[in-house]
C-alpha positions, 0 to 999 in steps of 0.5 A, a space after each residue: 486509533 482516533 481519527 483526530 490522530 489520522 488527519 494529523 497525520 494526512 496533514 504531515 504528509 502535506 507538510 513534508 512531501 515524502 520523497 517515495 521511491 516506486 519501482 511499479 508495474 508499467 500499467 499504473 506508473 501514471 496513475 501512483 504518479 498523479 496520486 503521491 502528487 494529489 496527496 502532497 508527497 513526492 514520487 520518483 520512478 526509478 527502475 535502472 539497477 544503475 541508480 536504484 541503491 542511490 535513489 532508495 538511499 535518499 527516499 522516504 520509502 521505498 515502494 516494490 510492485 511486481 505487476 508486471 515483473 520481469 528479471 531485470 526489474 526484479 534484480 533492481 527491486 532487490 537491490 534497492 531494497 537492500 539498500 533501504 534496508 542499510 539506510 533505514 528507509 522503510 520498503 513496502 511491498 504489493 506482491 501483485 498476482 503472487 498465487 497465480 503463477 508460480 514465477 509471482 510467488 517465488 520472486 514474492 517469497 524471493 524478495 521477502 528473504 532477501 529484502 527486509 519488508 516493512 509493509 506487506 500490502 495485498 488481496 488476501 488471496 495474495 497474502 495468503 499464497 506469499 505466506 504458503 496457504 493456498 487461496 483461489 487467484 484469477 490474474 491478479 484479482 482475489 477470488 471470492 473464497 472468504 476465509 478469515 482476513 483478521 487471522 490471515 493478517 495476523 498470521 503473516 505479520 508474525 511470520 513475517 515480522 512486518 506490518 501485514 495489509 490487507 484489503 478488500 471490502 474492509 481493510 485490515 492492518 496489524 503488526 501481529 499483536 495490535 489490529 485495526 479494520 478500517 471500513 468505508 471505500 466504494 465497490 468502484 475502487 475495483 473497477 478503476 486499474 491502479 487504485 489498489 497499487 496507488 494505496 500501496 505507495 499511499 501507504 509508502 508515503 505515510 510510513 515515511 511521514 509517520 516517523 516519531 509516531 508510537 508506532 510511525 508504521 502501523 499507524 501511517 498504514 491504518 491513517 493511509 487506509 482510512 483517510 484514502 476510504 473516505 476520499 473514495 466514497 467522497 469522490 463515487 457520489 450517487 452515481 460512480 462510474 470508472 472514468 469520471 470517479 478516477 479524476 474525482 477521487 485524484 480531487 478528493 485525495 488533493 483536497 481531503 479536509 482535516 474534518 471531512 477525516 474526522 467525521 468519515 474515517 471508520 477504524 476500530 481496533 479488534 
């Protein structure tokens, strides 16, 4: 996937301002909304069972995130997801902390049974536990047991019939047949809460904006990962600190130019 195409998709998000319906966790709601606004997308956070189906039906993408899950929100997610499926709206699912508790793992697997997910995004431990493999997870953070993330992502995509995105030191996106690895980013991302959850919602914006591409979901995910990594590198600067980085990162999402993406994005097909 060429950097020029990645840059073009970033421009398209700003031009189309896709509506992204988020049912996300309470820790990251504000950061997610501000990140999507900075990107040029239009965020909405609607959780009530009485309206989620209607909201999902008119959105460009639906993002489901179980970071602070509870039974009421799980039911809302299923209603929204099934409505999105009926109306051809892509569903992006972030199984935060899957594997940390049986409830999280079982809820993730239930959502995948009852909703057709278009893109699954998580760290290696989360994705492994969702598809029935075992990897160490501490709270909602991946453990350090290593493993082949490319092969894991490909297995998940093939098993679930969706785009699988496994994020870490390098990010992997695949439909099970075509696979891309995205390098870059910065370790400071792991010290600011909400950066992974925001990335999932950014992928949602690109899933909406990439409609019409040859492989819209895969290409959208790769473009989101690549530009996000470039923005993080630019925001980190020479002396990164969590508080200032969070502010600069939002600025970079808003100001990231096509030239910067074309020059700095690092994507390879494997």
